[in-house]
KOLKEVO-155579 format. One record per atom (N, C-alpha, C): y, z, x. Coordinates in pm, whole numbers, padded with zeros to 5 digits, always signed. Atoms other than C-alpha are relative to their C-alpha. Layout:
// KOLKEVO-155579
YZX/...
***
This chain:
// KOLKEVO-155579
+00042-00015+00138/+08018-19291+00602/-00137+00067+00000/+00125-00074+00004/+07750-19036+00520/-00094-00063-00100/+00103+00053+00090/+07430-19130+00359/-00054+00112-00089/+00056-00097+00099/+07281-18953+00054/-00147+00024+00032/+00142-00024-00031/+06953-18774+00121/-00088-00054-00111/+00093+00056+00097/+06651-18917-00044/-00044+00104-00105/+00044-00107+00093/+06538-18580-00205/+00107+00109-00004/-00109-00097+00011/+06821-18361-00338/-00048+00140-00044/+00051-00131+00044/+06595-18068-00459/-00012+00094+00118/+00012-00101-00105/+06587-17741-00266/-00147+00022+00034/+00135-00024-00047/+06284-17661-00065/-00020+00151+00016/+00033-00143-00007/+06115-17312-00088/-00121+00019+00090/+00112-00033-00088/+05890-17151+00166/-00096+00087-00080/+00094-00073+00085/+05596-17052-00053/-00075+00109+00076/+00073-00101-00078/+05414-16867+00220/+00084+00126+00020/-00088-00115-00022/+05714-16648+00289/+00014+00086-00126/-00016-00076+00125/+05763-16551-00076/-00130+00067-00043/+00128-00064+00030/+05393-16483-00122/-00018+00126+00085/+00010-00117-00087/+05406-16246+00173/+00092+00112-00050/-00094-00101+00051/+05714-16067+00025/-00055+00067-00126/+00056-00054+00123/+05546-16027-00312/-00118+00092+00028/+00115-00084-00037/+05230-15891-00151/+00045+00132+00059/-00051-00125-00058/+05428-15638+00049/+00059+00092-00107/-00059-00082+00106/+05618-15520-00260/-00109+00064-00086/+00110-00054+00080/+05296-15479-00459/-00073+00111+00075/+00066-00102-00080/+05139-15287-00175/+00082+00129+00005/-00088-00117-00004/+05440-15054-00155/-00003+00077-00132/+00007-00067+00131/+05426-14984-00529/-00130+00077-00016/+00129-00068+00010/+05058-14899-00510/-00002+00127+00084/-00005-00118-00086/+05115-14665-00218/+00088+00109-00059/-00090-00099+00063/+05401-14496-00404/-00069+00072-00115/+00073-00062+00110/+05184-14437-00708/-00105+00096+00050/+00102-00090-00056/+04909-14289-00495/+00062+00127+00054/-00067-00119-00050/+05152-14058-00322/+00048+00091-00115/-00045-00079+00114/+05293-13948-00660/-00117+00075-00065/+00117-00067+00056/+04945-13871-00786/-00045+00116+00087/+00040-00108-00089/+04870-13663-00481/+00097+00117-00006/-00099-00107+00003/+05194-13468-00505/-00007+00079-00131/-00001-00066+00131/+05184-13387-00881/-00138-00014-00064/+00131+00008+00066/+04837-13302-01013/+00017-00020-00150/-00011+00026+00144/+04772-13410-01369/+00004+00130-00081/-00014-00119+00086/+04875-13161-01637/-00117+00004-00098/+00113-00017+00092/+04579-13028-01828/+00052+00061-00131/-00052-00044+00129/+04678-13000-02193/-00115+00044-00091/+00099-00046+00096/+04502-12827-02475/-00033-00110-00100/+00039+00095+00103/+04314-13017-02738/+00080+00027-00128/-00078-00008+00123/+04481-13083-03070/-00062+00104-00094/+00046-00106+00089/+04458-12783-03303/+00063-00014-00137/-00052+00001+00137/+04508-12734-03672/+00118+00094-00011/-00119-00082+00020/+04845-12599-03781/-00035+00121-00086/+00034-00124+00070/+04817-12234-03892/+00116+00054-00083/-00112-00043+00083/+05142-12219-04091/+00038-00115-00092/-00042+00100+00097/+05296-12399-04385/+00138-00053+00037/-00127+00064-00036/+05573-12647-04312/+00100+00020-00114/-00105-00027+00098/+05895-12550-04490/+00080-00128-00024/-00071+00124+00033/+06030-12858-04666/+00097+00015-00117/-00079-00010+00123/+06193-12727-04984/+00086+00126-00008/-00082-00121+00007/+06379-12406-04890/+00149-00031-00011/-00142+00035+00003/+06713-12588-04858/+00033-00102-00108/-00028+00097+00106/+06680-12814-05160/+00099+00057-00101/-00099-00042+00098/+06974-12796-05400/+00107+00093+00053/-00100-00088-00060/+07194-12601-05156/+00107-00083+00070/-00113+00066-00065/+07537-12701-05028/+00039+00077+00125/-00034-00062-00128/+07633-12634-04665/+00123-00071+00056/-00120+00055-00062/+07973-12682-04502/-00028-00020+00149/+00030+00034-00140/+07931-12859-04165/+00130-00039+00069/-00119+00031-00080/+08206-12868-03904/-00044-00044+00140/+00031+00042-00137/+08230-12978-03541/-00065+00113+00080/+00055-00114-00072/+08143-12628-03426/-00131+00053-00058/+00125-00046+00061/+07837-12596-03649/-00116-00024+00096/+00115+00022-00089/+07520-12542-03442/-00094-00106-00054/+00093+00107+00041/+07256-12812-03448/-00105+00053-00097/+00104-00055+00086/+07005-12580-03612/+00048+00023-00143/-00055-00024+00133/+07241-12524-03909/+00063-00123-00062/-00056+00123+00055/+07349-12882-03961/-00095-00057-00106/+00081+00057+00106/+07220-13098-04243/-00123-00070+00053/+00126+00062-00040/+06860-13211-04219/-00104+00103+00038/+00112-00085-00041/+06536-13072-04081/+00004+00018+00152/-00015-00030-00142/+06566-12899-03746/-00135+00037+00060/+00121-00031-00076/+06281-12889-03492/+00042+00084+00120/-00039-00088-00109/+06320-12590-03262/-00078-00025+00128/+00080+00032-00120/+06052-12720-03023/+00067-00111+00078/-00062+00115-00065/+06221-13051-02950/+00152+00004-00003/-00145-00014+00012/+06577-12935-03037/+00063-00128-00051/-00053+00122+00061/+06647-13227-03267/+00005+00020-00151/-00017-00006+00145/+06746-13285-03629/-00047-00131-00060/+00051+00117+00072/+06565-13523-03864/+00059+00005-00141/-00078+00003+00122/+06744-13635-04178/-00083+00009-00128/+00081-00003+00121/+06455-13664-04426/-00137+00059+00031/+00126-00071-00016/+06121-13495-04486/-00112-00090+00052/+00107+00090-00045/+05903-13802-04426/+00005-00018+00151/-00013+00014-00145/+06041-13861-04078/-00024+00133+00073/+00026-00130-00063/+06024-13486-04009/-00150+00024+00015/+00146-00014-00010/+05651-13484-04086/-00056-00094+00106/+00045+00092-00106/+05604-13792-03869/+00034+00055+00138/-00040-00054-00131/+05791-13616-03589/-00091+00114+00045/+00082-00115-00041/+05593-13289-03592/-00146-00038+00019/+00137+00046-00022/+05269-13487-03605/-00008-00104+00113/-00003+00104-00104/+05380-13724-03327/-00038+00051+00137/+00045-00029-00136/+05289-13738-02961/+00102+00084+00077/-00103-00073-00074/+05622-13611-02827/+00002+00148-00037/-00002-00139+00047/+05621-13296-03040/-00124+00076+00047/+00123-00067-00043/+05259-13217-02959/-00001+00022+00151/-00007-00017-00144/+05324-13270-02590/+00092+00117+00036/-00087-00115-00024/+05615-13024-02602/-00067+00132-00037/+00077-00119+00034/+05375-12779-02763/-00111+00028+00101/+00104-00018-00101/+05139-12825-02468/-00135-00048-00043/+00128+00053+00049/+04873-13018-02655/-00001-00151+00014/+00018+00145-00003/+04736-13365-02620/-00041-00047-00139/+00039+00057+00128/+04642-13598-02903/-00151-00012-00014/+00145+00006+00007/+04272-13560-02829/-00053+00115-00086/+00060-00097+00091/+04055-13375-03080/-00131+00049+00059/+00124-00057-00052/+03774-13142-02986/-00120-00057-00075/+00122+00053+00060/+03433-13288-03047/-00093+00117-00031/+00082-00114+00042/+03226-13042-03246/-00146-00025+00033/+00143+00007-00029/+02871-12966-03145/-00081+00024-00128/+00087-00020+00116/+02572-12938-03377/+00003+00145-00047/-00003-00142+00037/+02580-12558-03367/+00130+00035-00072/-00126-00027+00066/+02948-12553-03460/+00003-00055-00143/+00006+00058+00135/+02885-12783-03757/-00085+00088-00091/+00086-00088+00080/+02599-12560-03877/+00072+00131-00035/-00073-00124+00026/+02816-12250-03839/+00109-00021-00105/-00103+00028+00098/+03095-12415-04037/-00059-00012-00141/+00065+00012+00131/+02857-12508-04321/-00042+00138-00051/+00042-00134+00042/+02719-12152-04326/+00120+00083-00046/-00119-00076+00038/+03070-12004-04339/+00054-00046-00136/-00045+00050+00129/+03173-12232-04626/-00093+00043-00113/+00096-00044+00102/+02856-12140-04813/+00022+00147-00034/-00027-00142+00026/+02930-11769-04771/+00128+00018-00082/-00124-00010+00077/+03284-11821-04900/-00022-00035-00147/+00028+00036+00139/+03155-11997-05211/-00077+00110-00071/+00077-00109+00061/+02904-11718-05275/+00088+00121-00028/-00090-00113+00021/+03173-11453-05232/+00093-00025-00119/-00086+00032+00113/+03405-11632-05475/-00077+00011-00131/+00082-00006+00121/+03123-11665-05727/-00031+00144-00035/+00031-00141+00025/+03030-11298-05686/+00122+00073-00053/-00123-00065+00048/+03391-11186-05729/+00031-00043-00143/-00025+00047+00136/+03426-11403-06040/-00095+00067-00099/+00096-00065+00088/+03106-11262-06190/+00033+00148-00017/-00034-00142+00009/+03216-10906-06108/+00120+00021-00092/-00117-00012+00088/+03556-10957-06274/-00039-00026-00146/+00043+00031+00136/+03388-11113-06577/-00077+00116-00061/+00078-00114+00051/+03145-10825-06610/+00088+00120-00029/-00091-00112+00025/+03422-10569-06577/+00079-00022-00129/-00076+00029+00121/+03625-10741-06847/-00088+00014-00124/+00090-00011+00114/+03324-10768-07077/-00036+00146-00028/+00032-00141+00020/+03234-10401-07018/+00116+00074-00065/-00117-00065+00060/+03590-10293-07099/+00015-00038-00147/-00008+00044+00139/+03590-10502-07417/-00107+00067-00085/+00108-00064+00074/+03252-10360-07522/+00029+00148-00024/-00034-00141+00016/+03369-10004-07460/+00109+00019-00104/-00105-00010+00101/+03684-10061-07664/-00055-00025-00140/+00060+00029+00132/+03476-10210-07947/-00081+00119-00051/+00080-00116+00041/+03238-09911-07948/+00090+00115-00044/-00093-00106+00038/+03530-09666-07955/+00062-00027-00137/-00059+00034+00129/+03686-09851-08247/-00101+00020-00112/+00104-00022+00100/+03354-09843-08435/-00019+00149-00028/+00014-00144+00019/+03324-09469-08375/+00116+00057-00082/-00115-00047+00077/+03677-09408-08502/-00010-00043-00146/+00014+00049+00137/+03606-09621-08809/-00105+00080-00076/+00104-00080+00066/+03285-09428-08882/+00052+00140-00032/-00055-00133+00029/+03469-09096-08850/+00097-00005-00118/-00093+00012+00113/+03741-09217-09086/-00075-00018-00132/+00078+00020+00122/+03482-09336-09339/-00068+00130-00044/+00067-00127+00032/+03292-09007-09317/+00098+00100-00059/-00100-00093+00051/+03609-08806-09369/+00047-00040-00139/-00044+00046+00132/+03717-09023-09660/-00106+00029-00107/+00108-00027+00096/+03376-08991-09829/-00010+00149-00030/+00006-00144+00022/+03378-08614-09776/+00112+00047-00091/-00112-00038+00085/+03721-08585-09933/-00020-00047-00143/+00024+00050+00135/+03612-08797-10227/-00110+00077-00071/+00115-00065+00062/+03283-08612-10287/+00022+00149-00025/-00017-00145+00010/+03391-08250-10234/+00148+00033-00007/-00137-00049+00006/+03709-08075-10337/+00020+00106+00106/-00022-00102-00104/+03863-07858-10068/-00001+00140-00058/+00010-00138+00045/+03779-07490-10103/+00130+00076+00028/-00121-00080-00019/+04061-07242-10147/-00023+00107+00105/+00007-00108-00097/+04135-06992-09874/-00006+00134-00073/+00004-00133+00066/+04084-06617-09944/+00134+00042-00057/-00132-00039+00051/+04456-06565-09978/+00034-00075-00128/-00027+00078+00121/+04483-06850-10228/-00086+00050-00117/+00087-00051+00106/+04185-06709-10422/+00054+00129-00059/-00057-00125+00049/+04341-06363-10444/+00126-00025-00082/-00122+00031+00076/+04672-06514-10552/-00034-00057-00137/+00041+00054+00130/+04494-06709-10822/-00051+00110-00092/+00048-00112+00081/+04320-06389-10939/+00116+00083-00054/-00117-00077+00045/+04654-06208-10953/+00071-00073-00113/-00065+00076+00106/+04806-06488-11157/-00081+00005-00128/+00085-00011+00120/+04507-06471-11390/+00018+00136-00067/-00023-00133+00057/+04559-06096-11432/+00134+00007-00071/-00130+00005+00068/+04925-06159-11510/-00012-00072-00134/+00021+00072+00127/+04815-06407-11773/-00069+00091-00102/+00067-00092+00093/+04583-06143-11918/+00097+00105-00055/-00101-00095+00048/+04874-05894-11937/+00087-00065-00106/-00082+00070+00101/+05082-06156-12118/-00078-00015-00130/+00081+00012+00121/+04793-06208-12358/-00005+00133-00076/+00003-00132+00065/+04776-05831-12420/+00132+00027-00071/-00131-00019+00064/+05150-05815-12489/+00013-00088-00124/-00009+00089+00116/+05120-06114-12720/-00081+00056-00117/+00080-00060+00108/+04839-05948-12912/+00069+00122-00059/-00070-00120+00049/+05041-05624-12930/+00114-00037-00092/-00112+00041+00086/+05343-05807-13073/-00051-00052-00133/+00056+00050+00126/+05126-05983-13328/-00045+00115-00090/+00044-00115+00080/+04973-05651-13432/+00119+00076-00059/-00118-00069+00050/+05317-05490-13461/+00062-00075-00116/-00056+00079+00110/+05443-05775-13675/-00088+00011-00125/+00092-00011+00115/+05130-05751-13893/+00012+00137-00065/-00014-00135+00056/+05170-05374-13931/+00131+00016-00075/-00128-00010+00071/+05535-05416-14025/-00009-00065-00137/+00010+00069+00128/+05444-05659-14296/-00101+00069-00093/+00105-00061+00081/+05124-05486-14412/-00036+00134+00060/+00030-00132-00056/+05134-05116-14321/-00125+00058-00064/+00125-00062+00046/+04794-04945-14349/-00021+00128+00076/+00030-00127-00066/+04648-04614-14255/-00068-00022+00133/+00070+00027-00126/+04430-04771-13989/+00098-00037+00110/-00099+00037-00101/+04731-04922-13813/+00077+00120+00049/-00069-00120-00042/+04909-04591-13814/-00088+00082+00092/+00093-00077-00083/+04597-04434-13668/-00011-00062+00140/+00010+00069-00130/+04580-04703-13391/+00124+00024+00085/-00121-00023-00077/+04944-04646-13296/-00004+00135+00069/+00006-00132-00059/+04865-04286-13233/-00097+00006+00116/+00098-00003-00108/+04573-04377-13001/+00067-00043+00131/-00065+00035-00128/+04683-04377-12632/-00080-00099+00084/+00083+00086-00085/+04407-04621-12507/+00067-00132+00037/-00065+00129-00028/+04622-04934-12524/+00090+00008+00122/-00092-00012-00113/+04890-04814-12282/-00072+00040+00128/+00079-00032-00120/+04633-04663-12048/-00060-00126+00062/+00058+00125-00052/+04469-05000-12020/+00105-00086+00070/-00108+00078-00064/+04803-05168-11939/+00036+00058+00135/-00035-00065-00126/+04880-04912-11669/-00107-00027+00105/+00109+00026-00094/+04538-04958-11507/+00006-00145+00054/-00009+00141-00043/+04578-05337-11501/+00119-00021+00092/-00118+00016-00085/+04927-05308-11355/-00023+00057+00138/+00029-00060-00131/+04811-05073-11080/-00097-00087+00080/+00096+00089-00068/+04522-05302-11000/+00069-00124+00055/-00073+00119-00046/+04752-05605-10977/+00090+00034+00117/-00090-00038-00108/+04997-05417-10756/-00077+00023+00130/+00081-00022-00121/+04723-05307-10515/-00048-00132+00060/+00043+00132-00050/+04589-05664-10488/+00116-00076+00063/-00116+00069-00055/+04939-05797-10431/+00037+00055+00138/-00029-00062-00130/+04995-05547-10147/-00102-00045+00104/+00103+00047-00094/+04661-05643-09987/+00024-00145+00040/-00025+00143-00030/+04754-06012-10011/+00118-00015+00095/-00114+00007-00092/+05088-05948-09840/-00038+00044+00141/+00041-00050-00132/+04922-05755-09557/-00100-00091+00070/+00102+00088-00061/+04655-06021-09499/+00064-00116+00073/
***
């Protein structure tokens, strides 16, 4: 009949396990040192400001048919060509392009360049120059606009003064007739005088018919009346010919 041992727990050799753990730790340290010696640390650029605008709204409101053969860059969502991945919403896409993995694929670290005092002064001077240039351009545009408005106002005043002067001249003075119009008016006046002579002649004839006298018979025999009519007619004809030739 066997007897039961007094202590049924297993016994461990602590010294042996401590030695094994120490050897494993030593091997890991040596492996890390060898890895550091083989692969020198990659020197990455400092974090730089993005020089382009992130496109977030070019595909809004558009429908795209996606199949199994659709490339990753044309599938739904925001595609990152640096990391070759697709992000489903804009917030996560911004977090991705600003994250450590994306910047590392771009060859940059997350460290920021520390600016020196001279760089800060140069930045302040550049911003000051930009503000002065904007102010100068604004003042120049304002002056150009004001000068154009003033010039237009002066031109309008000049036109108004010319119109007023012309209107006053037309009201104060009657327009003079041209030489041709004057001659035509003279001819018409001579025609009126001939009509007056004929009218007087008819009145005299009617008076002589009613009251025949010796004086009237004597006047009929005088040739001065018809000579005067012929002279007036020749004069009118010559003036009319001159007016046509002018």
